[in-house]
C-alpha positions, 0 to 999 in steps of 0.5 A: 500500500502506498499511503499518500496522505496529504500531507505531513504538515508542510514546513514553510520557513518564511519571513515570519521569523525574526530578522536574524535567521537561525544558522543552519535552519534548512538542515533542521527542517525535518526536525520540525515535521509534525507527523500528521495530515494537514492541508499543504496550503497552510504554513508554519509560523516560525521564530527562533530562540536566539541560536538554540532552537526554533518554535513553529506554530500551525493550526487546524479547525480545533487545535493550535500546534506549537512545536519546539526543537533544539538546533545546532547541537542544542537540545530542548529540555523544558518550556513554558508557554502562555497564549492570550487574546489580543486586547482591543483596549489599552496594552495589547498584552494586557491578557498576559499574567504580567506583574508590576510594570509589565513583566511576565514571570515564567512561573505564571505562564499557563503551560509548562512541559518537559521534553521526554527522555531522549527527545529533542522536541516539545509539542503543545496542543492548545484548544482553539475553543478556549480563545474564541478569536481569529488571532492570539499572542503567544509567549514561550520561554525554553531551556536548552542543553548543550554539554553540561551547560543550559541556556534559556531564551524567549522566542518572538518578534515583539518585546514585552513591556518590562522584563526582557520577554518576547512574544509573537502574534499568530493568526489562525489559518483553520487548516483542513486536516485529515482526521480519519485515514482512508484505506485502500488495501495493499498493492497486488500482483496477480497472475491467472491463466486465460483458462481461469479467465474463461471459467471465472471472469467471463462476464462483466458481473463476475469481473465486478465481484472479483475487484470488490472481493479483492478489496473486501478481503483486506478490509479496504474501503470501497467507493474509490476510483480505478484507473483505468476504469473497470469498464475499460478493463472489461473491454481490454479483457475481451480484446485479448489484453494480457497485462494490466496496471490498475491504480485504485484511489480514494480521496476524502477531502485532503485524505488520500490513499492509493494502491496498485493492482498488477494483473498478468494473464498467461496462456495455459489450458490449466485454470489457476490464479496466484495473488500476492499482496504487499 
């Protein structure tokens, strides 16, 4: 089976980053991949933690995904994050839990998370329904390890009022996500004799049942499309064609799965069929 789920969250390292881009960021892109299926029309918003790591943000209809990774030999160890609605009155950061003249103590931030042992990433998943808006402000501070030393930094392109903290604005994209995988079954390599064809596939109805049973046997989803069509295959059978390469595909929104069915008809008076699935 060839799963072609559209797609791993596609990375787009764009001008959303702060002015000084992280050195060697291109080589670290795969570390930012989030295993999932989301519309490739959406892009990550990405900011750096000085030279230590990057934070990338994307969302679907329900969740805001905030992913942190260490780069250039640094490993992310722990992080604190706070997301807030933008205030329409007074300071735009008024909904952050600041103290005094506008300092944001990390201990007052809503979310805290440690990286799992052996991992170089931290993933926050925020419920969008908690914010009831189309954009939010995100403040995130992370600690990174390199050797026996630790380093802490904020990520963002806007400065807090006091305390040398940073934040950034994220505008919701409401990306379409493939929530339920479709399944078309494995690839097939099928060989049968023309004697078997005459005996078992001598009507259009029998050919229809042959393909349907092939899918049902492996629990594949029905309702997909064949290329070439089953009708064309029937015509080719009648015209003496002996080799077929058929693609079976199901598309459901951005979810897609595809399998290849190879059929080889051999000349023999013996009636038999062999089916190999991969």
